[in-house]
Each structure stands twice: as C-alpha cells, then as structure tokens.
C-alpha positions as CSV (number, residue, x, y, z in Angstrom):
1,M,29.4,57.5,-13.0
2,N,32.7,59.1,-12.4
3,I,31.7,62.5,-12.6
4,F,28.8,61.6,-8.9
5,K,31.4,60.4,-7.4
6,E,33.5,64.2,-8.0
7,M,30.7,65.8,-8.2
8,L,29.9,64.0,-4.1
9,S,33.9,64.4,-3.3
10,Q,33.6,68.0,-4.2
11,W,31.0,68.6,-2.0
12,E,32.0,66.8,0.9
13,S,35.3,68.6,0.4
14,K,33.4,72.3,0.5
15,S,31.5,71.4,3.6
16,Q,34.4,70.2,5.5
17,E,35.3,73.3,4.2
18,N,33.0,75.2,5.5
19,A,32.6,73.9,8.8
20,D,35.6,74.5,9.9
21,R,34.9,78.3,9.5
22,V,33.8,81.6,11.8
23,E,32.8,84.8,10.9
24,Y,34.5,87.8,12.5
25,T,34.7,91.3,12.4
26,L,37.4,93.5,11.8
27,T,38.2,97.2,11.9
28,L,40.9,97.5,8.9
29,R,42.3,100.9,7.3
30,K,39.7,102.3,4.5
31,H,42.6,102.5,1.8
32,D,43.4,98.2,2.7
33,L,39.3,98.2,2.4
34,I,40.2,100.0,-1.0
35,K,42.7,96.9,-1.9
36,I,40.3,94.1,-1.3
37,K,37.3,95.5,-3.1
38,A,40.4,96.1,-6.1
39,F,41.3,92.3,-5.6
40,A,37.7,91.0,-5.0
41,E,36.7,93.6,-8.1
42,A,38.9,91.9,-10.6
43,Y,39.2,88.5,-9.6
44,E,36.1,88.8,-9.6
45,L,35.7,87.1,-6.5
46,D,33.5,88.4,-2.8
47,E,35.3,90.6,-0.9
48,A,35.5,87.6,1.7
49,T,37.6,85.1,-0.4
50,I,40.5,88.2,-1.0
51,T,40.4,88.8,2.5
52,E,40.7,85.6,3.7
53,G,42.9,84.8,1.7
54,L,45.2,87.6,2.4
55,L,44.7,86.9,5.9
56,Q,46.1,83.0,5.7
57,A,48.8,83.9,3.8
58,A,50.2,86.6,6.7
59,I,49.9,84.2,9.4
60,K,51.6,82.0,7.9
61,E,54.4,84.3,6.8
62,A,54.2,85.7,10.1
63,E,54.6,82.2,12.1
64,Q,57.6,81.4,10.0
65,A,59.4,85.0,10.8
66,I,58.8,84.2,14.6
67,P,63.3,84.2,15.5
68,Y,64.6,81.5,16.1
69,V,66.2,82.0,20.1
70,K,68.7,79.6,20.8
71,G,68.3,79.1,24.7
72,S,70.4,76.8,27.3
73,Q,69.2,73.4,27.3
74,V,70.1,70.9,25.4
75,I,66.5,69.3,23.7
76,R,68.3,66.1,21.5
77,I,71.7,65.5,19.7
78,E,71.2,65.3,14.9
79,E,74.0,64.1,13.7
80,G,76.2,64.6,16.4
81,E,75.3,68.6,16.4
82,E,73.8,69.6,20.3
83,V,69.6,71.0,19.4
84,Y,69.1,73.8,21.7
85,A,65.3,74.8,23.0
86,D,64.3,77.7,21.2
87,A,63.5,80.1,24.1
88,G,62.3,83.3,22.0
89,K,57.9,83.0,21.2
90,T,57.8,79.6,18.9
91,P,56.7,78.1,22.1
92,A,54.4,80.1,23.7
93,F,52.5,80.8,20.2
94,V,52.8,76.8,19.6
95,E,51.3,76.5,23.3
96,A,49.3,78.8,22.7
97,E,47.3,77.6,19.6
98,Q,47.2,74.4,21.2
99,N,45.1,75.3,24.4
100,L,42.7,78.0,21.9
101,S,42.3,74.8,19.5
102,K,41.0,72.5,22.5
103,T,38.3,75.0,23.7
104,K,37.1,76.5,20.2
C-alpha cells in the first residue's frame, strides 16, 4: 500500500512542478550551447533540464550577489544597533519580482 502512496505523491509533486514551468526562447553563444550539450550527454539528461538547472543556479547566485547599499533611513533596531534601509538595487528587484508575480 505504501508503494502506491509514494507513487501518487511523486506524481502530484511532478504535476505541480510541471504546472510552474513556462517555455522561453533565448539566444546562446555557440560555445555555451556546446557545453550544455556536453553536460546533457555526460549526465544522460536532456538539454532543457541542464539549461534549467544552470539558469536557476545563476539566478540564485546573481540575486545573492546584489550588493547592500546603506541608506539614510533607519528601518529598525536590532540588538541595540540601527539597521538602515537598502539604497541599492535589492528593493527595486524585490518590488519588480512581486509586481511581475502578480501579473503572471
């Protein structure tokens, strides 16, 4: 009985994952496409899976790399220290992401 529960759970998870996917066309440098094809061949996966994984990793790294720029406005006090609003690109990025999420 557990086998069916696990299988159905995996199907549900895969179904939700697939519902979140959208097709997107992009242009790559030939050298990058060769590397994607080589990863796909080496790991016996399709190129779309490799490209999706690489893009997700790159987005995560880029998001984390956005530098904090200390603003002039104190937004809270933590352990007696003033915490200043970020005057860099993070607030604009977060706002754009939220707005785009609402419209899609």
